[in-house]
C-alpha positions as CSV (number, residue, x, y, z in Angstrom):
1,M,-55.0,-130.9,116.4
2,N,-53.3,-133.7,114.5
3,W,-55.4,-136.2,112.6
4,G,-54.8,-139.7,111.2
5,I,-57.0,-141.6,108.7
6,I,-57.7,-145.3,108.7
7,G,-59.1,-146.4,105.3
8,L,-58.5,-144.5,102.1
9,G,-61.8,-144.7,100.2
10,H,-64.0,-142.0,98.8
11,M,-64.8,-140.4,102.2
12,A,-61.1,-140.2,103.1
13,K,-60.6,-138.0,100.1
14,N,-63.4,-135.7,101.2
15,F,-61.9,-135.5,104.7
16,A,-58.5,-134.7,103.4
17,R,-59.8,-131.9,101.1
18,S,-62.1,-130.5,103.8
19,I,-59.5,-130.3,106.6
20,K,-57.5,-127.8,104.5
21,E,-60.2,-125.3,105.2
22,L,-59.3,-125.1,108.8
23,N,-56.6,-123.5,110.8
24,N,-54.8,-125.1,113.8
25,T,-55.5,-128.7,112.6
26,K,-53.5,-131.0,110.3
27,L,-53.8,-134.3,108.5
28,L,-50.6,-135.9,109.9
29,G,-50.9,-139.6,109.0
30,A,-52.8,-142.2,107.0
31,S,-53.1,-146.0,107.1
32,S,-54.2,-148.5,104.4
33,S,-53.6,-152.1,103.6
34,S,-53.1,-151.0,99.9
35,L,-49.5,-149.7,99.4
36,I,-50.5,-148.0,96.1
37,K,-53.4,-146.1,97.7
38,L,-51.3,-145.2,100.6
39,M,-48.4,-143.7,98.5
40,R,-50.8,-141.8,96.2
41,F,-52.8,-140.4,99.1
42,G,-49.7,-139.4,101.0
43,F,-48.1,-137.7,98.0
44,K,-51.3,-135.8,97.2
45,N,-51.8,-134.6,100.7
46,K,-48.2,-133.9,101.6
47,I,-48.0,-136.5,104.4
48,K,-44.5,-137.5,105.4
49,F,-43.4,-141.0,104.5
50,K,-42.8,-141.8,108.2
51,H,-46.5,-141.2,108.9
52,L,-47.8,-143.5,106.1
53,Y,-48.7,-146.9,107.8
54,R,-49.4,-150.2,106.2
55,K,-50.4,-151.6,109.6
56,Y,-53.4,-150.1,111.3
57,D,-51.9,-150.7,114.8
58,E,-48.9,-148.5,113.9
59,I,-50.9,-145.4,113.2
60,L,-52.6,-145.9,116.6
61,S,-49.2,-145.9,118.3
62,C,-48.2,-142.6,116.9
63,K,-48.1,-140.2,119.8
64,E,-48.3,-137.1,117.6
65,I,-51.8,-138.0,116.4
66,D,-54.7,-136.9,118.6
67,N,-57.8,-137.9,116.5
68,I,-58.5,-140.8,114.2
69,Y,-61.0,-140.7,111.3
70,V,-62.3,-144.3,110.5
71,G,-63.4,-144.5,106.9
72,T,-63.3,-148.3,106.4
73,L,-66.1,-150.7,105.4
74,N,-69.1,-150.8,107.7
75,N,-68.4,-154.2,109.1
76,T,-65.0,-153.2,110.3
77,H,-66.0,-150.1,112.3
78,Y,-66.6,-151.9,115.6
79,D,-63.1,-153.3,115.9
80,F,-61.4,-150.1,114.8
81,I,-63.4,-148.0,117.3
82,I,-62.4,-150.4,120.1
83,K,-58.7,-150.2,119.0
84,C,-58.8,-146.4,118.9
85,I,-60.3,-146.2,122.4
86,D,-57.7,-148.6,123.8
87,A,-55.0,-146.4,122.2
88,G,-56.5,-143.3,123.7
89,K,-57.4,-141.7,120.4
90,N,-60.5,-139.6,119.9
91,V,-62.6,-141.1,117.1
92,L,-64.7,-139.8,114.2
93,C,-66.2,-142.8,112.6
94,E,-68.1,-143.0,109.3
95,K,-71.8,-144.0,109.5
96,P,-73.1,-146.4,110.4
97,F,-70.7,-146.5,113.3
98,V,-71.6,-150.2,113.8
99,I,-73.9,-152.6,112.1
100,N,-76.2,-153.7,114.9
101,Y,-77.6,-152.7,118.3
102,D,-75.6,-155.1,120.3
103,Q,-72.4,-153.6,119.0
104,A,-73.7,-150.1,119.6
105,K,-74.4,-150.9,123.3
106,K,-70.9,-152.3,123.8
107,I,-69.3,-149.3,122.1
108,K,-71.3,-147.0,124.4
109,E,-70.1,-148.8,127.5
110,K,-66.5,-148.7,126.3
111,I,-66.6,-145.0,125.5
112,N,-68.3,-144.1,128.8
113,N,-65.4,-145.8,130.6
114,S,-62.8,-144.0,128.7
115,N,-61.3,-140.5,128.3
116,I,-61.9,-140.0,124.6
117,F,-64.3,-138.1,122.5
118,F,-66.4,-140.0,119.9
119,L,-68.6,-138.8,117.1
120,E,-70.4,-140.6,114.4
121,A,-69.8,-138.9,111.1
122,I,-73.4,-138.0,110.1
123,A,-72.1,-134.7,108.7
124,Y,-75.4,-132.9,108.0
125,R,-76.1,-132.8,111.7
126,T,-73.2,-130.3,112.3
127,H,-74.0,-128.1,109.3
128,P,-75.5,-124.6,110.0
129,Q,-78.5,-125.5,107.9
130,T,-79.6,-128.1,110.3
131,I,-79.0,-125.7,113.2
132,Q,-81.2,-123.1,111.4
133,I,-83.9,-125.7,110.7
134,V,-84.1,-126.6,114.4
135,E,-84.3,-122.9,115.4
136,L,-87.1,-122.2,113.0
137,L,-89.1,-125.2,114.2
138,R,-88.6,-124.2,117.8
139,K,-90.1,-120.8,116.9
140,K,-93.0,-122.8,115.5
141,I,-92.7,-121.2,112.1
142,I,-95.1,-123.8,110.7
143,G,-96.9,-124.4,114.0
144,K,-96.8,-127.7,115.8
145,V,-95.1,-130.5,113.8
146,I,-97.5,-133.3,112.8
147,K,-95.6,-135.3,110.2
148,V,-92.3,-135.7,108.5
149,K,-91.6,-137.2,105.1
150,S,-87.9,-138.0,104.4
151,N,-86.1,-140.0,101.7
152,F,-82.6,-140.7,100.4
153,G,-82.0,-142.9,97.4
154,F,-79.8,-143.3,94.3
155,N,-79.3,-145.9,91.6
156,A,-76.0,-147.7,92.3
157,G,-76.3,-149.7,89.1
158,L,-76.3,-153.4,88.6
159,P,-75.8,-155.3,91.9
160,K,-72.3,-156.7,92.3
161,K,-71.5,-159.0,95.1
162,N,-68.0,-157.7,95.7
163,S,-69.4,-154.1,96.0
164,R,-69.7,-152.9,99.6
165,L,-73.3,-151.7,98.9
166,F,-74.5,-155.2,97.8
167,N,-72.5,-157.4,100.1
168,Y,-74.2,-158.5,103.3
169,N,-71.0,-159.4,105.0
170,F,-69.6,-155.8,104.4
171,G,-72.7,-154.3,106.0
172,G,-74.3,-153.4,102.7
173,G,-77.9,-152.6,101.9
174,S,-80.0,-149.4,101.8
175,I,-81.0,-149.5,105.4
176,L,-77.4,-149.6,106.8
177,D,-75.9,-147.3,104.2
178,L,-78.6,-144.7,103.9
179,G,-81.2,-145.3,106.6
180,C,-79.3,-143.3,109.2
181,Y,-80.1,-140.1,107.3
182,P,-83.9,-139.9,107.3
183,L,-84.1,-141.7,110.7
184,T,-81.8,-139.3,112.5
185,M,-83.5,-136.4,110.9
186,S,-86.8,-137.7,112.1
187,N,-85.5,-138.3,115.6
188,L,-84.0,-134.8,115.7
189,I,-87.3,-133.1,114.6
190,A,-89.5,-135.3,116.9
191,N,-87.4,-134.4,119.9
192,I,-87.0,-130.6,119.4
193,H,-89.2,-129.7,122.3
194,N,-88.2,-132.7,124.4
195,R,-86.0,-131.9,127.3
196,N,-86.0,-135.4,128.8
197,K,-84.8,-138.8,127.5
198,E,-84.8,-139.0,123.7
199,I,-88.1,-140.4,122.3
200,I,-87.4,-143.5,120.3
201,P,-90.1,-144.3,117.6
202,I,-92.0,-147.5,117.1
203,L,-91.8,-149.0,113.6
204,D,-94.8,-149.7,111.4
205,D,-95.6,-150.4,107.8
206,V,-92.2,-151.8,107.0
207,S,-91.7,-152.9,103.4
208,G,-88.9,-153.1,100.8
209,E,-87.1,-155.2,98.2
210,I,-84.5,-157.8,99.0
211,H,-81.9,-158.9,96.5
212,D,-80.9,-162.6,96.4
213,F,-77.5,-161.5,97.7
214,G,-79.3,-160.9,101.0
215,V,-79.2,-157.1,101.1
216,D,-82.1,-154.7,100.9
217,L,-82.2,-152.7,97.7
218,N,-84.8,-150.3,99.1
219,A,-86.9,-150.0,102.3
220,R,-89.7,-148.0,103.7
221,A,-91.1,-147.6,107.2
222,K,-93.4,-145.4,109.3
223,L,-92.0,-144.1,112.5
224,I,-94.5,-143.4,115.3
225,Y,-93.4,-141.2,118.2
226,S,-95.1,-141.0,121.6
227,N,-95.7,-137.3,121.1
228,S,-98.0,-138.1,118.1
229,I,-95.5,-137.1,115.4
230,I,-95.3,-139.6,112.5
231,S,-92.5,-139.9,110.0
232,E,-92.5,-141.7,106.7
233,I,-89.0,-142.6,105.6
234,D,-87.8,-144.2,102.4
235,V,-84.3,-145.3,101.2
236,S,-82.9,-147.0,98.1
237,I,-79.7,-148.1,96.4
238,N,-81.5,-149.0,93.2
239,E,-83.7,-145.9,92.5
240,N,-83.0,-142.2,92.3
241,M,-85.2,-140.3,94.8
242,E,-85.9,-136.7,95.5
243,N,-83.6,-136.7,98.5
244,I,-85.5,-134.1,100.4
245,T,-87.2,-133.8,103.8
246,E,-90.6,-132.3,104.2
247,I,-91.9,-131.2,107.6
248,I,-95.6,-130.7,107.9
249,G,-97.1,-128.6,110.7
250,E,-100.5,-127.3,111.7
251,N,-99.9,-123.9,109.9
252,G,-97.8,-124.9,106.9
253,S,-94.8,-127.0,105.9
254,M,-91.1,-126.7,105.5
255,K,-89.1,-128.3,102.7
256,I,-85.4,-129.0,103.1
257,L,-84.2,-129.3,99.5
258,D,-80.7,-130.5,100.2
259,P,-80.8,-132.1,103.7
260,W,-78.0,-134.7,103.5
261,L,-75.2,-132.9,101.7
262,P,-76.0,-129.2,102.2
263,K,-73.6,-126.8,100.4
264,K,-72.3,-123.4,101.6
265,N,-75.4,-121.7,100.2
266,N,-78.8,-123.4,100.5
267,I,-82.5,-122.6,100.5
268,I,-85.1,-123.7,103.0
269,E,-88.7,-123.4,101.7
270,I,-91.6,-122.4,104.0
271,H,-95.0,-123.1,102.5
272,R,-97.8,-121.1,104.2
273,N,-101.1,-119.5,103.0
274,N,-100.5,-120.7,99.4
275,Q,-97.2,-118.9,99.3
276,I,-93.6,-120.0,99.3
277,E,-91.0,-118.1,101.4
278,K,-87.4,-118.9,100.6
279,I,-85.0,-118.6,103.5
280,D,-81.3,-118.4,102.8
281,S,-79.1,-120.8,104.8
282,N,-75.3,-120.1,104.5
283,S,-72.1,-121.6,105.9
284,N,-68.5,-120.4,105.9
285,L,-67.3,-123.9,105.7
286,S,-68.1,-127.0,103.6
287,I,-70.2,-129.8,105.2
288,F,-67.2,-132.0,106.2
289,A,-65.1,-129.0,107.4
290,N,-67.9,-128.0,109.7
291,Q,-67.9,-131.5,111.1
292,I,-64.1,-131.6,111.7
293,N,-64.3,-128.1,113.3
294,Y,-67.0,-129.2,115.6
295,F,-65.1,-132.4,116.5
296,N,-61.9,-130.5,117.3
297,D,-63.8,-128.1,119.6
298,C,-65.4,-131.0,121.5
299,A,-62.3,-133.2,121.6
300,K,-60.4,-130.5,123.5
301,N,-62.8,-130.8,126.4
302,I,-63.8,-134.5,125.8
303,K,-67.5,-133.7,125.7
304,P,-70.1,-132.6,123.2
305,K,-71.4,-129.0,123.1
306,E,-74.7,-128.4,124.8
307,N,-77.8,-127.9,122.8
308,S,-76.0,-129.0,119.6
309,T,-77.7,-130.7,116.7
310,A,-74.7,-132.9,116.3
311,M,-75.0,-136.6,117.0
312,S,-74.5,-137.5,120.6
313,L,-73.5,-141.0,121.6
314,D,-77.0,-141.7,122.9
315,N,-78.4,-140.4,119.6
316,S,-76.2,-142.9,117.7
317,V,-77.1,-145.9,119.9
318,N,-80.8,-145.1,119.9
319,Y,-81.1,-144.9,116.1
320,L,-79.1,-148.1,115.7
321,K,-81.8,-149.8,117.8
322,V,-84.4,-148.7,115.3
323,L,-82.2,-149.4,112.3
324,S,-81.5,-152.9,113.5
325,D,-85.2,-153.6,114.1
326,W,-86.1,-152.1,110.7
327,K,-83.7,-154.5,108.9
328,K,-84.8,-157.5,110.9
329,I,-88.5,-156.9,110.2
330,L,-87.8,-156.5,106.5
331,L,-85.6,-159.5,106.2
332,K,-88.2,-161.6,108.0
333,N,-91.3,-160.4,106.2
334,E,-90.2,-159.9,102.6
335,S,-89.6,-162.6,100.0
336,F,-86.3,-162.4,98.1
337,A,-86.3,-160.7,94.7
338,K,-84.4,-162.7,92.2
339,Y,-82.0,-160.9,89.9
340,K,-80.0,-162.4,87.1
């Protein structure tokens, strides 16, 4: 399948590098408003000049391109997804695929009335490690799951208003940029034995720190599921965190040491009876190559694989509801921290 990229930031470079691991798929085109970025990217990835587009609408008109990867700023995703659907292109969009629940519902309706395949690029969900984790939990290796603790945080340095992470209008902040990781992991775990409609958690104990730019520097919340599972999640763009997920069961616990960017070789720890069992988790492909490969398989049939850990459209819309509420509660309740 032939791919085109819209937006040439950091993730576009990861995408271009990863697609080279796969056969029968090619990065054919790229589009950016920056001519310098476009020329450099095209040269490095051996993209023909005729497939380098300054205007985004032009890449969508290219009949040779089957799939579009949207890697632009968070606040632009909604418009680009709509344009891709209208152009009949399958869409892999960086997370968060939109910035609020209203946009998510509109995208869902648009996709359901189209003939395209859509996937939100939360790449850990298509990695073999995540599949293995789900299989182990289904076998009740630690007994019935009671609680989840999950975090993702890094220190992005001094807040700068022109940075996408610290700009409210760009969809910045810890919740929008990182919240999807522990939230979607918690939703996945809480719904492992659920064969019906996805259980959506209720939010409790929301707290965090707001910069005077209007973005959340860090945020915490408790997720309460109707099947009695509780998850404590924590994200930050001003503090380095452990970046792990711990799943606590009746008979032990599981530690995922690298849940968000698993490598080709990983370790899952099982803690039982005062002992630690280390389980190897391996992959033939890198995390983003796994995602592209999964996408290609699904796009051929315009439908997701059954019993997959990958994000479904409903998964994406449901977590955006919780993410939007989390942000609204925090912005309403917390006083603004003042930074010089």
